[in-house]
C-alpha positions as CSV (number, residue, x, y, z in Angstrom):
1,M,4.1,17.2,22.7
2,E,4.0,18.8,19.3
3,A,4.5,16.9,16.1
4,V,7.6,17.8,14.0
5,L,7.5,17.9,10.2
6,F,10.8,17.7,8.3
7,G,10.8,18.7,4.7
8,L,11.6,21.2,2.0
9,H,9.6,24.4,2.0
10,R,9.5,24.5,-1.8
11,D,8.3,20.9,-2.1
12,R,4.7,20.2,-3.1
13,D,4.3,17.2,-0.8
14,T,5.7,19.1,2.2
15,N,3.3,22.0,1.5
16,S,0.3,19.6,1.2
17,V,1.2,18.1,4.6
18,L,1.6,21.6,6.2
19,T,-1.9,22.5,4.9
20,L,-3.3,19.2,6.2
21,L,-1.8,19.8,9.7
22,S,-3.1,23.4,9.8
23,D,-6.6,22.4,8.6
24,L,-6.7,19.8,11.4
25,N,-5.4,22.3,13.9
26,K,-2.7,19.9,14.8
27,V,0.1,21.5,16.9
28,H,3.3,21.1,14.9
29,R,6.6,22.6,14.2
30,F,8.1,22.7,10.7
31,V,11.8,22.1,10.2
32,D,12.9,23.3,6.7
33,L,15.8,21.1,5.6
34,R,16.6,23.8,3.0
35,A,18.3,21.4,0.6
36,V,18.4,17.7,0.0
37,E,22.2,17.9,0.4
38,S,22.2,19.7,3.8
39,S,23.9,18.2,6.8
40,L,20.5,18.1,8.6
41,S,18.9,16.3,5.7
42,D,21.8,13.8,5.6
43,A,21.5,13.1,9.3
44,L,17.7,12.6,9.1
45,S,18.1,10.2,6.1
46,K,20.6,8.1,8.1
47,M,18.4,8.0,11.2
48,C,15.3,7.0,9.2
49,N,17.1,4.9,6.6
50,T,15.4,6.7,3.8
51,N,15.7,9.8,1.6
52,T,11.9,10.1,1.3
53,L,10.4,13.5,2.4
54,P,8.4,14.7,4.1
55,I,8.9,13.0,7.5
56,L,6.6,13.5,10.5
57,A,7.6,12.7,14.0
58,D,4.5,12.5,16.2
59,E,4.3,11.0,19.7
60,G,7.5,8.9,19.3
61,V,6.4,7.5,15.9
62,I,8.0,8.4,12.6
63,Y,5.8,8.6,9.5
64,I,7.6,8.7,6.2
65,G,6.1,10.1,3.0
66,I,2.9,12.0,2.3
67,E,0.6,8.9,2.2
68,S,1.8,7.6,5.5
69,I,1.3,11.0,7.1
70,R,-2.1,11.4,5.6
71,R,-3.2,8.0,7.0
72,H,-1.9,8.9,10.4
73,C,-3.7,12.3,10.4
74,R,-7.0,10.6,9.3
75,S,-6.9,8.1,12.1
């Protein structure tokens, strides 16, 4: 199953994670929330109980924020 990264395309942290996933050849799909105020972004923040981006869903586990995602990818 592919990992899914949620974030904003113009965000520096999101772009760093996209580069990291590509460098690791990790199969992933990117979902651009387009704006912090979008309905998808609102739904995601309510499901994860946070407004922090990016968010990575991988193998049933949610990783919130760039540092959490980096630690997951290094393990």
